[in-house]
C-alpha positions as CSV (number, residue, x, y, z in Angstrom):
1,M,0.0,0.0,0.0
2,R,1.4,3.4,-1.0
3,T,0.8,6.5,1.0
4,R,1.0,10.0,-0.5
5,H,2.5,12.5,2.0
6,G,2.9,15.5,-0.3
7,V,6.0,17.7,-0.1
8,L,5.7,18.5,3.6
9,G,5.4,14.8,4.4
10,M,8.4,13.9,2.2
11,L,10.4,16.5,3.9
12,A,9.5,15.0,7.3
13,F,10.5,11.5,6.1
14,G,13.7,12.7,4.4
15,A,12.5,11.4,1.0
16,L,12.7,14.7,-0.9
17,V,16.3,15.3,-2.1
18,I,16.8,18.6,-4.1
19,P,20.2,20.0,-4.7
20,P,20.8,23.5,-3.4
21,A,20.1,26.4,-5.7
22,P,23.1,28.0,-7.3
23,S,24.2,31.4,-5.9
24,S,22.6,34.4,-7.6
25,G,25.7,36.5,-7.0
26,R,25.9,39.9,-5.3
27,L,25.5,43.3,-6.9
28,V,24.6,46.7,-5.4
29,E,24.3,49.7,-7.5
30,V,23.7,53.2,-6.2
31,F,21.9,55.9,-8.3
32,G,22.4,59.4,-7.1
33,D,24.3,60.6,-4.0
34,P,22.8,59.5,-0.7
35,A,24.9,62.0,1.2
36,T,23.2,64.9,-0.4
37,A,19.8,63.3,-1.1
38,D,16.5,64.4,0.4
39,G,15.4,60.8,0.6
40,V,16.9,57.3,-0.1
41,A,15.1,54.3,-1.4
42,I,16.5,50.7,-1.3
43,I,15.0,48.3,-3.8
44,V,15.1,44.7,-2.5
45,P,14.2,42.3,-5.3
46,G,12.4,38.9,-5.1
47,A,13.2,35.6,-6.6
48,D,15.0,34.7,-9.8
49,V,17.3,37.7,-9.9
50,T,21.0,37.2,-10.6
51,V,24.0,39.4,-11.4
52,K,23.5,38.5,-15.1
53,T,19.8,39.6,-15.1
54,F,20.2,42.6,-12.7
55,D,19.7,45.2,-15.3
56,T,17.5,43.5,-17.9
57,G,14.3,45.6,-17.6
58,H,12.1,47.6,-15.3
59,H,11.3,44.4,-13.4
60,R,14.9,43.9,-12.4
61,P,16.7,46.0,-9.7
62,G,18.7,48.2,-12.0
63,G,15.8,49.0,-14.3
64,S,13.5,49.4,-11.4
65,A,15.9,52.0,-9.9
66,R,16.0,54.0,-13.1
67,A,12.2,53.9,-13.5
68,L,11.8,55.0,-9.9
69,L,14.2,57.9,-10.3
70,A,12.5,59.0,-13.6
71,E,9.1,59.0,-12.0
72,A,10.3,60.8,-8.9
73,S,11.9,63.5,-11.0
74,R,8.6,63.9,-13.0
75,L,6.6,64.2,-9.8
76,D,8.9,66.4,-7.8
77,P,11.9,67.7,-9.8
78,D,13.1,69.8,-6.9
79,R,13.5,66.9,-4.5
80,R,16.6,64.8,-4.7
81,L,16.1,61.1,-4.4
82,A,18.9,58.5,-4.3
83,V,18.1,54.9,-5.1
84,V,20.0,51.7,-4.1
85,A,19.4,48.7,-6.2
86,W,20.3,45.9,-3.7
87,L,21.0,42.3,-4.6
88,G,22.9,41.6,-1.4
89,Y,21.5,38.1,-0.9
90,D,21.0,34.8,-2.7
91,S,17.8,35.4,-4.6
92,P,16.2,31.9,-4.9
93,P,15.2,30.6,-8.3
94,T,11.4,30.7,-8.9
95,V,11.4,26.9,-9.7
96,S,13.2,25.6,-6.6
97,L,12.5,24.4,-3.1
98,D,14.4,27.4,-1.8
99,V,11.7,29.8,-2.9
100,M,9.2,28.1,-0.5
101,L,11.5,28.4,2.5
102,D,12.8,31.4,4.4
103,T,16.4,30.3,4.6
104,S,17.6,32.7,2.0
105,A,15.5,35.5,3.5
106,T,17.0,35.0,7.0
107,R,20.5,35.2,5.6
108,G,19.5,38.1,3.4
109,A,18.0,40.0,6.3
110,A,21.3,40.0,8.2
111,A,23.1,41.4,5.1
112,L,20.3,44.0,4.6
113,R,20.7,45.2,8.2
114,R,24.4,45.7,7.7
115,A,23.7,47.6,4.5
116,V,21.2,49.9,6.0
117,A,23.4,50.6,9.0
118,D,26.3,51.5,6.7
119,L,24.0,53.7,4.6
120,R,22.8,55.5,7.8
121,G,26.4,56.4,8.5
122,R,26.6,58.1,5.2
123,T,23.3,60.0,5.1
124,A,20.8,61.7,7.4
125,A,18.0,61.4,4.8
126,P,14.9,59.3,5.4
127,I,15.4,55.7,4.2
128,T,12.6,53.7,2.5
129,L,12.6,50.0,1.8
130,L,10.8,48.9,-1.4
131,C,10.5,45.1,-1.2
132,H,9.1,43.0,-4.0
133,S,7.8,39.4,-3.7
134,Y,10.3,37.2,-1.8
135,G,12.2,40.4,-1.0
136,S,9.3,41.4,1.3
137,V,10.2,38.4,3.5
138,V,13.8,39.6,3.6
139,C,12.7,43.1,4.6
140,V,10.3,42.1,7.4
141,K,13.0,39.9,8.9
142,A,15.5,42.7,8.7
143,V,13.5,45.7,9.8
144,P,13.3,45.5,13.6
145,G,15.2,48.4,15.0
146,L,16.4,49.7,11.6
147,P,16.4,53.4,11.1
148,V,14.0,53.4,8.2
149,T,10.8,55.5,7.8
150,D,8.8,53.3,5.5
151,L,8.6,49.6,4.7
152,V,6.8,48.9,1.4
153,V,5.9,45.4,0.4
154,F,4.3,44.5,-2.9
155,G,3.6,41.2,-4.7
156,S,4.3,39.5,-1.3
157,P,3.9,35.7,-0.9
158,G,3.0,36.2,2.8
159,L,4.7,37.5,5.9
160,E,4.9,36.8,9.6
161,D,1.8,37.0,11.7
162,P,0.9,40.7,12.2
163,S,1.0,40.4,15.9
164,S,4.8,39.8,15.6
165,A,5.5,41.6,12.4
166,A,8.6,43.6,12.7
167,A,7.1,46.7,11.2
168,L,4.4,46.9,13.8
169,T,6.6,46.2,16.8
170,P,7.5,49.3,18.8
171,P,11.2,50.1,19.2
172,R,12.9,48.8,22.3
173,T,14.4,52.2,23.0
174,P,12.3,55.3,23.8
175,A,10.9,56.9,20.6
176,A,12.3,60.3,19.5
177,S,11.6,62.5,16.6
178,T,15.1,62.0,15.2
179,L,17.8,59.4,15.1
180,T,20.4,60.3,17.7
181,S,22.7,57.3,17.5
182,T,23.3,54.1,15.7
183,A,25.4,51.2,17.1
184,T,26.0,48.2,14.9
185,A,27.2,44.9,16.4
186,P,28.9,42.2,14.3
187,S,25.6,40.4,13.9
188,G,24.1,43.5,12.3
189,T,22.0,44.5,15.3
190,V,21.0,48.2,15.2
191,H,19.8,50.2,18.1
192,R,17.8,53.3,17.3
193,T,15.6,56.0,18.8
194,S,13.3,56.5,15.9
195,P,9.7,55.2,15.7
196,P,8.9,52.0,13.8
197,P,8.3,52.5,10.1
198,R,5.1,53.0,8.3
199,L,4.0,49.7,6.7
200,W,2.6,49.8,3.1
201,A,1.3,47.0,1.0
202,G,0.2,46.6,-2.6
203,R,-0.7,43.9,-5.1
204,G,-1.6,44.1,-8.8
205,D,-5.0,42.8,-10.0
206,G,-3.2,40.6,-12.4
207,D,-0.5,39.3,-10.0
208,W,-0.5,35.5,-9.8
209,I,0.9,35.8,-6.3
210,R,-2.7,36.3,-5.0
211,F,-3.2,32.5,-5.6
212,V,-0.3,31.5,-3.4
213,P,-1.7,30.3,0.0
214,K,-0.7,32.8,2.7
215,V,0.1,30.2,5.3
216,K,3.1,28.7,7.0
217,L,3.2,25.0,7.4
218,G,6.4,23.8,9.1
219,P,9.3,24.9,7.0
220,L,7.1,25.8,4.0
221,G,5.4,29.1,3.3
222,F,5.7,32.5,4.9
223,G,2.5,33.5,6.8
224,A,-0.3,36.0,6.6
225,D,-1.4,38.2,3.7
226,P,-0.2,41.8,4.2
227,M,-3.2,42.9,2.0
228,D,-5.6,41.6,4.7
229,P,-7.0,44.5,6.6
230,A,-6.2,42.7,9.8
231,Y,-2.5,42.9,9.0
232,G,-2.6,46.6,9.6
233,A,-0.7,47.9,6.5
234,R,-1.6,51.0,4.5
235,L,-2.9,49.7,1.2
236,F,-1.9,51.6,-1.9
237,E,-3.3,51.5,-5.4
238,V,-1.4,49.3,-7.9
239,G,-3.6,48.8,-10.9
240,A,-4.2,45.9,-13.2
241,G,-0.5,44.9,-13.6
242,G,1.0,41.5,-13.0
243,H,3.8,40.3,-10.8
244,S,6.6,41.9,-12.8
245,D,4.8,45.3,-13.5
246,Y,5.2,47.3,-10.3
247,F,8.0,49.5,-11.7
248,R,6.5,49.7,-15.2
249,P,6.5,53.3,-16.4
250,G,3.0,54.9,-16.5
251,T,1.5,52.7,-13.8
252,A,-0.3,53.6,-10.6
253,S,2.1,51.4,-8.7
254,L,5.2,53.2,-9.9
255,R,3.7,56.6,-9.1
256,N,2.7,55.5,-5.6
257,L,6.1,53.9,-4.9
258,A,7.8,57.1,-6.0
259,L,5.5,59.2,-3.8
260,I,6.2,57.1,-0.8
261,A,10.0,57.3,-1.5
262,L,9.7,61.1,-1.8
263,G,7.9,61.3,1.5
264,R,4.7,62.6,0.0
265,H,2.5,60.2,1.9
266,D,-0.7,62.2,1.7
267,D,-0.5,62.1,-2.1
268,V,-0.4,58.3,-2.3
269,T,-3.6,56.8,-3.9
270,R,-5.0,54.4,-1.4
271,A,-6.5,51.0,-2.4
272,P,-9.8,49.8,-0.9
273,A,-9.6,46.9,1.4
274,A,-10.6,43.5,0.0
275,G,-14.3,43.0,0.0
276,T,-15.1,46.8,0.1
């Protein structure tokens, strides 16, 4: 008699053997001068990004950064925005077991914390994290205590339970209106005196990620849907685009991402909650 256990069952019985995914490589490109910028945005990409594909269109980090800068300049030519296209972790292939696990995200979060701490030492400007797909998992793991003003997740496969979500957790140190000091330990731990960041979430009407179950079962999956009103995120309009269209020129998503990065939060077009 044969019993079907599914992927989770095979993992438990050690019957699923999949070779590790190859490294995506590391590449970080900075557009503009963070030291003199009025705001800094860090783009954290999702799965299937490598050094080779880093700059192959608006859906890749390099192209996304250029599109964001162009839109920001169109919306507010007098405000200086710097953008960091950050492939500082192993982006898992879309067709792999790694993309269903948070192992790469956990390692990536430590690297992202170090990158933000280093950037904070170079600029006093507000820092915004723009996190696409699997990159949203990286960002939520990284953000506790980081000196960032906004955390924006879009096309997310699911995140930690909102009761423990990093973006909604108050800082351990007393809040203050400005960052007064930053101390970075070897592990990337950052101590801050700024309030927790605003959490934003968006998803395109044509994004297939909506069909991915927002659950975590053992080692598989990532958790709750940040688009659920119970999660507590500010929902912004994206439009009819698909999973790779968030930085496509001319879209509502790109406009709103640029407005958030520029600090023009009141101008962001909000999306209605599901079911309303």
